[in-house]
KOLTOR-152616 format. One record per residue (C-alpha): residue in three letters; x, y, z. Coordinates in steps of 0.25 Angstrom, whole numbers, padded with zeros to 4 digits, always signed. Layout:
<atoms>
ALAXYZ
...
</atoms>
This chain:
<atoms>
MET+0056-0070+0176
ALA+0051-0070+0160
ALA+0044-0056+0163
LEU+0059-0050+0169
GLY+0065-0057+0155
SER+0054-0052+0148
LEU+0055-0038+0151
ILE+0072-0039+0150
LEU+0069-0044+0136
GLY+0059-0032+0133
LEU+0068-0021+0138
LEU+0080-0027+0131
ALA+0071-0027+0118
LEU+0068-0014+0121
VAL+0086-0010+0122
GLY+0087-0016+0107
LEU+0089-0032+0112
PRO+0090-0039+0098
LEU+0076-0044+0095
PHE+0083-0059+0092
VAL+0090-0058+0107
VAL+0075-0054+0113
ILE+0066-0064+0106
LEU+0076-0075+0110
ALA+0079-0070+0124
ALA+0064-0071+0125
ALA+0062-0085+0119
LEU+0073-0089+0129
LEU+0067-0083+0140
GLY+0052-0088+0137
PHE+0059-0102+0136
TYR+0065-0101+0150
VAL+0053-0096+0157
ALA+0046-0108+0151
GLU+0056-0118+0154
VAL+0058-0121+0141
PRO+0072-0125+0137
VAL+0077-0115+0129
THR+0085-0123+0119
VAL+0071-0123+0112
ILE+0075-0110+0107
ALA+0086-0115+0099
ILE+0078-0125+0092
GLU+0065-0115+0090
MET+0079-0104+0083
TYR+0083-0117+0074
ARG+0070-0118+0070
ILE+0072-0106+0062
VAL+0080-0114+0051
GLU+0069-0124+0048
THR+0062-0113+0040
PRO+0061-0114+0027
MET+0057-0098+0025
LEU+0069-0094+0032
LEU+0078-0097+0021
ALA+0070-0085+0013
LEU+0073-0074+0022
PRO+0089-0072+0021
LEU+0086-0076+0005
PHE+0075-0064+0005
THR+0083-0055+0013
PHE+0096-0056+0006
SER+0088-0055-0009
GLY+0084-0042-0001
TYR+0095-0036+0002
LEU+0101-0039-0013
LEU+0089-0031-0017
ALA+0088-0019-0009
GLU+0103-0018-0012
CYS+0101-0017-0028
GLY+0094-0009-0038
LEU+0081-0017-0039
SER+0072-0005-0031
SER+0075+0006-0043
ARG+0072-0005-0053
LEU+0060-0008-0045
VAL+0055+0006-0044
ARG+0057+0008-0057
LEU+0050-0004-0062
THR+0036-0002-0054
ASP+0039+0013-0059
ALA+0038+0009-0073
LEU+0027-0001-0069
LEU+0017+0006-0061
GLY+0023+0021-0061
TRP+0011+0024-0071
LEU-0001+0020-0063
PRO-0008+0033-0054
GLY+0000+0031-0041
GLY+0010+0021-0048
LEU+0023+0027-0040
ALA+0018+0024-0028
LEU+0012+0010-0031
VAL+0027+0009-0037
ALA+0033+0012-0023
PHE+0023+0003-0017
ILE+0026-0009-0026
THR+0041-0008-0027
CYS+0043-0005-0012
ALA+0034-0018-0009
PHE+0042-0027-0018
PHE+0055-0022-0015
THR+0052-0023+0002
ALA+0047-0037-0001
PHE+0059-0042-0008
THR+0070-0034+0002
GLY+0062-0035+0014
ALA+0065-0023+0019
SER+0057-0009+0018
GLY+0067+0000+0022
VAL+0076-0005+0011
THR+0062-0002+0002
ILE+0062+0013+0007
VAL+0076+0015+0004
ALA+0079+0009-0009
ILE+0064+0010-0015
GLY+0061+0022-0008
ALA+0073+0031-0012
LEU+0069+0027-0029
LEU+0054+0029-0024
TYR+0053+0042-0017
PRO+0057+0052-0026
ALA+0050+0045-0037
LEU+0037+0046-0030
GLN+0038+0061-0029
GLU+0043+0062-0042
GLY+0030+0056-0045
GLY+0021+0065-0038
TYR+0020+0060-0024
SER+0023+0069-0012
GLU+0035+0069-0005
LYS+0026+0063+0008
PHE+0018+0054+0000
SER+0032+0047-0006
LEU+0038+0046+0007
GLY+0025+0039+0014
LEU+0024+0031+0003
VAL+0040+0024+0000
THR+0042+0024+0015
THR+0029+0017+0017
SER+0030+0007+0004
GLY+0045+0002+0010
SER+0037-0009+0018
LEU+0027-0012+0007
GLY+0035-0026+0003
LEU+0032-0035+0017
LEU+0020-0044+0012
LEU+0027-0047-0001
ALA+0034-0058-0004
PRO+0046-0060-0001
SER+0044-0052+0013
LEU+0054-0055+0023
PRO+0044-0052+0034
LEU+0033-0063+0028
ILE+0043-0073+0026
LEU+0048-0070+0041
TYR+0033-0070+0046
GLY+0031-0083+0039
VAL+0042-0089+0045
LEU+0039-0085+0059
VAL+0026-0090+0058
GLN+0027-0103+0052
GLN+0038-0105+0064
MET+0023-0104+0074
ASN+0017-0118+0068
LEU+0004-0111+0068
SER-0009-0117+0062
ILE-0007-0110+0050
SER+0003-0112+0041
PHE+0008-0104+0029
SER+0019-0100+0020
ILE+0027-0089+0017
GLN+0021-0090+0002
ASP+0007-0088+0009
LEU+0012-0075+0017
PHE+0017-0070+0004
ILE+0005-0072-0004
ALA-0002-0066+0010
GLY+0006-0053+0008
LEU+0001-0051-0008
LEU-0013-0046-0007
PRO-0008-0035+0007
ALA+0004-0030+0001
LEU-0004-0026-0013
LEU-0014-0020-0002
MET-0006-0011+0002
ILE-0001-0006-0011
SER-0013-0004-0017
LEU-0018+0005-0004
LEU-0005+0012-0005
THR-0006+0015-0020
ALA-0021+0019-0019
PHE-0017+0028-0008
THR-0007+0034-0016
LEU-0018+0037-0027
TRP-0028+0043-0016
VAL-0017+0052-0011
HIS-0013+0057-0025
ARG-0028+0056-0033
GLY-0029+0066-0041
ARG-0014+0069-0043
THR-0011+0066-0058
SER+0002+0068-0056
LEU+0004+0053-0049
MET-0009+0049-0058
ALA-0002+0049-0071
GLY+0009+0041-0075
ARG+0022+0046-0073
LYS+0033+0047-0085
LYS+0043+0034-0082
SER+0059+0034-0084
VAL+0058+0022-0084
LYS+0049+0012-0093
VAL+0044-0001-0090
SER+0052-0010-0098
GLN+0064-0003-0094
ALA+0060-0005-0078
LEU+0057-0020-0081
TRP+0071-0021-0088
ALA+0078-0015-0076
MET+0071-0025-0067
ARG+0070-0039-0077
TRP+0079-0046-0069
GLU+0071-0041-0054
ILE+0057-0044-0059
PRO+0059-0060-0059
LEU+0064-0059-0046
PRO+0048-0055-0039
ILE+0041-0063-0050
VAL+0048-0078-0049
VAL+0050-0075-0032
LEU+0036-0071-0029
GLY+0029-0078-0039
GLY+0036-0091-0034
ILE+0033-0087-0020
TYR+0018-0084-0024
SER+0015-0096-0032
GLY+0022-0106-0021
PHE+0032-0110-0032
PHE+0046-0107-0022
ALA+0046-0107-0007
VAL+0050-0094-0001
SER+0064-0099+0002
GLU+0065-0103-0012
ALA+0060-0089-0017
ALA+0072-0082-0008
ALA+0081-0090-0014
ILE+0078-0088-0028
THR+0076-0071-0024
ALA+0090-0072-0018
ALA+0098-0079-0030
TYR+0089-0070-0040
VAL+0092-0056-0034
ILE+0108-0061-0032
LEU+0107-0063-0046
VAL+0102-0051-0051
GLU+0108-0040-0043
VAL+0121-0047-0041
VAL+0124-0053-0055
ILE+0113-0047-0065
HIS+0111-0032-0058
GLN+0124-0031-0052
GLU+0118-0022-0043
ILE+0124-0029-0030
LYS+0138-0034-0030
LEU+0145-0047-0026
ARG+0151-0041-0016
GLN+0140-0033-0011
LEU+0131-0047-0008
PRO+0138-0050+0005
GLU+0136-0038+0012
ILE+0122-0038+0006
THR+0120-0053+0010
ARG+0126-0050+0024
ASN+0116-0039+0026
ALA+0104-0048+0022
MET+0108-0059+0030
THR+0109-0051+0043
MET+0096-0047+0042
VAL+0092-0061+0039
GLY+0101-0066+0051
GLY+0093-0055+0061
ILE+0080-0059+0056
LEU+0082-0075+0057
LEU+0089-0072+0070
ILE+0076-0067+0075
LEU+0067-0076+0070
ALA+0076-0088+0076
VAL+0073-0082+0090
SER+0059-0080+0086
LEU+0058-0094+0084
ALA+0060-0096+0097
PHE+0052-0085+0103
THR+0040-0090+0097
ASN+0041-0104+0101
PHE+0043-0098+0115
LEU+0028-0090+0113
ILE+0021-0103+0106
ASP+0025-0110+0118
ALA+0022-0099+0130
GLU+0008-0099+0120
ILE+0012-0083+0121
PRO+0003-0080+0109
GLN-0008-0088+0114
LYS-0008-0080+0127
LEU-0006-0067+0119
PHE-0018-0071+0111
GLU-0025-0073+0122
GLN-0023-0060+0129
VAL-0024-0053+0116
ARG-0039-0060+0113
PHE-0043-0055+0128
TRP-0044-0041+0121
VAL-0046-0045+0106
SER-0054-0055+0101
SER-0055-0051+0086
PRO-0046-0053+0076
ILE-0050-0039+0069
THR-0044-0032+0084
PHE-0033-0041+0085
LEU-0027-0039+0070
LEU-0030-0023+0073
LEU-0022-0023+0085
LEU-0011-0032+0078
ASN-0009-0023+0068
ILE-0007-0010+0078
ILE+0003-0019+0086
LEU+0009-0023+0071
LEU+0010-0007+0067
ILE+0017-0004+0079
LEU+0027-0015+0079
GLY+0031-0014+0065
ALA+0036+0002+0066
LEU+0044-0005+0079
LEU+0049-0016+0073
ASP+0056-0022+0062
ILE+0047-0031+0054
TYR+0056-0044+0058
SER+0056-0042+0073
ALA+0042-0038+0072
LEU+0038-0053+0065
ILE+0047-0060+0074
ILE+0041-0053+0087
MET+0026-0053+0084
ILE+0023-0066+0075
PRO+0024-0076+0086
LEU+0014-0068+0094
ILE+0004-0064+0084
VAL+0002-0076+0074
PRO-0004-0085+0085
MET-0012-0074+0091
ALA-0017-0070+0076
MET-0021-0083+0072
GLN-0029-0084+0085
PHE-0038-0074+0078
GLY-0038-0081+0067
ILE-0027-0074+0058
HIS-0020-0079+0047
PRO-0004-0079+0050
VAL-0003-0076+0035
HIS-0012-0065+0036
LEU-0006-0060+0051
GLY+0008-0060+0043
ILE+0002-0051+0034
ILE-0003-0042+0043
PHE+0009-0041+0051
LEU+0017-0037+0041
ALA+0009-0027+0034
ASN+0008-0021+0048
MET+0026-0023+0048
GLN+0024-0016+0035
ILE+0016-0003+0040
GLY+0025-0004+0053
TYR+0038+0000+0046
PHE+0032+0013+0043
THR+0024+0017+0056
PRO+0027+0028+0062
PRO+0036+0033+0072
VAL+0046+0021+0070
GLY+0043+0011+0058
MET+0055+0008+0052
ASN+0053+0012+0037
LEU+0048+0028+0042
PHE+0064+0031+0047
ILE+0069+0022+0034
ALA+0061+0032+0025
SER+0066+0044+0034
TYR+0080+0041+0034
ARG+0079+0038+0018
PHE+0071+0050+0014
GLU+0077+0061+0024
LYS+0064+0064+0030
PRO+0060+0066+0044
ILE+0053+0054+0049
VAL+0039+0061+0054
GLU+0039+0065+0038
ILE+0038+0049+0036
TYR+0029+0048+0044
ARG+0019+0058+0039
ALA+0022+0052+0026
THR+0021+0036+0027
LEU+0007+0039+0037
PRO-0004+0038+0026
PHE+0004+0026+0018
MET+0003+0019+0033
LEU-0012+0023+0034
VAL-0015+0016+0021
LEU-0006+0003+0025
MET-0013+0002+0037
LEU-0026+0001+0029
ALA-0019-0009+0022
LEU-0015-0017+0034
LEU-0030-0017+0040
LEU-0035-0025+0026
ILE-0023-0034+0027
THR-0028-0036+0044
TYR-0041-0038+0042
LEU-0043-0045+0028
PRO-0035-0058+0029
ILE-0040-0059+0014
LEU-0030-0049+0009
SER-0017-0060+0015
LEU-0024-0073+0015
GLY-0032-0071+0002
LEU-0022-0076-0007
LEU-0018-0087+0000
GLU-0032-0093-0001
THR-0030-0093-0016
</atoms>
């Protein structure tokens, strides 16, 4: 019966049954076959309300939606260009940093391509970069901020793993700190690649004439600049909790964008709130049923059995991590990041710990893979967003992003096999 039920669920998932229904049905089937009262599912789902970090999800999501609707993207591009555009390859560095910051706060790489890419794509071409290079840079930069606070996927990973009662404990702040060096590594390698590709091109190496002075750009951003300083500084220093940082962020963004800049009208707030909470509701619904499914997996010792099967073929942590990267890259191209987290984390975290891999390090590896998966051919989501936004054939997008993908794959290997990049700052 269990095999038949699993087959039916698999077929229903393939034809488009909502993910939360598939997960809930799998939990019901598993507990029923194990002769465990299915009322335990309601108890497990209720555990979600006891998670302190859960407050951060809707608040950060709401803030991200507000920031995506206002004129922050253009002001941010002008400021980073004024500060860094004079450097060799400075405009590319502007693109990397701007996209990383914007994605970290909005939580949506697709929005970054649409909002920031529309500004940077023509600017890059005017700065001497080829159309192909500019297209690849903007498409791949859209997901750079997934490893930086206050990234929603990082928070969700922490919430999921903390519910598993592992022998190693960590905080969301630890994840935020762990993502700093890997994110910096990715941006540094991409910048180095840009300089190498355009070596000898004086049009890129000499400074560009600025239409906006640094003082003007800073003045235009005078109300937004304190936000990352206060919020991220507070989180990294431990001065306040992530949920408190989320509340401060939401209140400050409303004050700046609605009251001071007035770029978002009061009449727009209900619609923006509704859109943000619709997304949050979907995430929380999937998260709630996944807690029940995770409990079933643990009770049935599925991760342990899976580890035994994997250990039969793989004995080295190095080989395990290589196979894990391949699987996650494929999943990152096929699934959205939240679905991939819900499905894979209960399975791979206990198994990875058996190989001696720290869960914080694993989280950074996981999200680094998802970041690359967004533009992995043939079905990476950002590829199609860029194709639609810039009106280019999808094959042209493939060719443009491939060099950047190879650079980020090198960064992924370094992140995977050098745990100090993720854990080094936690040990100081």
